[in-house]
Phi, psi and omega in degrees: 000342178290333179286328172295314179298319182291318177303312182294324178298312180300316183297315178297321178294323185285321179295316180301317181297327181280322183281329185301312177294328181286311180286321183276352180165193181292140178294145182251128178250146179228028181268012179108183181224154173227146174232168176212170177235162172213157178269149168245123187229159171206134176249123179264126176256164177294128188204153178216152170230152180222142173218158181223152171258151180298139172259109187250117176278000179117162188244006176216044178284138175254229178307131177276062185265351177226157177295139178248125180246149177204154181228145175227181179226140161262150175244120181239133171237117174236153178303152178307129179075007178272121178286146186215161169226147180239126179243149173236126181287181183289338179098174186263003174299141183306116177082007183299141169226166181297326179282335187217076179283147177219147168266142179258147172299141181255353183265020177098351178278160183257010181290159181225157170240122175289143174204170177230157170235124187248149174284328176224162178297115181078009183273206181283154174298149178260125182226214185235006178271112183301133185086343185244301185227031173250169177251132184248162177191184177229129181300149178243352186093352180237161184289135177243132177269123179248118182283150174239126180257119177256145187216125167254115179284163172304131182201168173299125184285121176282179182298160182292137177180173168270129182247137188211150169215139176256125183258140173260118180260130182238135171254124177263130178210000000 
């Protein structure tokens, strides 16, 4: 009988030795270690984003007997070292061109108001021909604010209405 008792004791001790590290905490292994490495990667491509704020010449303009000026800003973010050009199209005013932009009446009338968009105050018209009438730069990876200078010259004042043109700003990169 002693051998059955000894066998039981040995069996219980073996089970206890196996369960103690698992039940009492994390198992501890001592057969050595192995390691590996892995790469963490990212590919940055040349890219730009652009946004624009409304250019508002005012909401209570009367007779256009003096020049009306206003400024707005574009925000351009391009990846670091990426060259870019920013162009502004002619807009949606009826018959508008880059050289002769117009805002159209929104209340059903066919009147227009002439205006210009300049690259600098009193500078050249802003258009879409890269290298000729666009604004260029090189990306820094951060947003860059670029001013847009608007000008309504003296002109015959059309009928009262809200006048509007929608400009498309494009960043070429």
